[in-house]
N, C-alpha and C positions, 0 to 999 in steps of 0.2 A: 231613912233617907240616903245614907251613904251607899247602900246596896243599889238603889235606883241609879245613882250617879255612875257606879261601876258598870251597870248594864248598859247605860247610854254610852259610856266611853268605849266599851267593847263593840257596840253596834257601829259606832263611828269608825273605829279602827278597821273592822272587817268589811266595811263598805268603802274604805279608802282605796285609791289606785294602788298603793304599795301592797296592800293585802291581796288585791286581785292579781297583781304581778306574781305573787307567790303561789297562785293557783294554776300557773302554766298556761295562761291565756295567750293565744297567738298574737305576737307583736308587742306585748307588754313587757317592758324592761329590756327590749332588744337594743335600742339606741344607746343606752348607758353602757352597755357591755360589748358593743360591736367591734371595738378595736381588738379584743382578744378572741371573740367568737370567730372572726374571719380567719384566725390562725389554726382553728381546730380542724383536724382531719378525721374522716370516717375510718373506723377500725378496718384494717386490711386493705386500705386503698389510699390514694393521694387526693381523693375528692373532698371538697370542703363540707363541713357540717352546716355551714352558714351560707344562705343564699344572699345575705346582705339586703340592703334596702334598694329596691328598684322602682323608679317612678313614684316615689313616695309611699310604697307599700312596704311595711315592716318585714324584716327577715324572719327566719324560722326558729331561731334560738331565743330562749327566754329563761328567767329564773323560775323555779318551781319548788314545791315541797316534795320530799320523798322519804321513803324508809326502806330498809333492807330486812327481809325475813331471815330466819335462822338458816334456811337452805341457800342463802346467797342471792335470791331473786330480789331485784329492786322493783319497787312500785312508786310511781310518780303521778302527780296531778298534771293532767293534760287537758287543757281547756275546762278545768273544774271537775274532771272525773279521774278517779284513781285507776291507773292502768299498769299492767306488768310491763317492764322494760325488757325488750329482747336482749339476751346476753351479748349478742354480736354488736349491739349499739353502745355498750358501756365502755367508756374511756377510763384508762387507769389513772390519769392525772386528776388533780383536784383543781377546782376553780380558784382564782386569785382571792375571791371574797369568802371562800369556805362554804358557800351555799350550794344547793343542787341546781343544775341547769339542764334543760332539755331542748333539743333541736328536732322539730317535727313539723311536717307540713299541715295544711288545713284539713286534710283527710285523715290525719292521725298517724301517718307513717313516721316512726321515730328513726332519725338518722344517727343521732349521738345523744349521750347522756353522761353527765358528770354528777356523781354522788356527793352529797355534802359531807362535812366533817364535824362531828362524827355522824349523826343522823339529823336531818333538817326537814 
């Protein structure tokens, strides 16, 4: 019986909004982090990583899960799919919460990425 409870608890966790926010779904987790997202700049430019919330539509930045391969390439969950992060989008700073975050539009173009500490 304890094993069945564990399975139910895990199913509830992975179906929860906080777990979905960790899958890099567009708009999820943006509002909670908007204050520092709006300060992020795209590498090599002064353009913002974050489009912010416009007319009630959530911005492009959100928490995600990610890992780094031995060759230095980052992979992140973007709308629930593992994708390689272009090196030009990787920011050198860490997020205040230590988690990984990605800024990408609905078509999948990645503007900015912050890797977690150490791997998240």
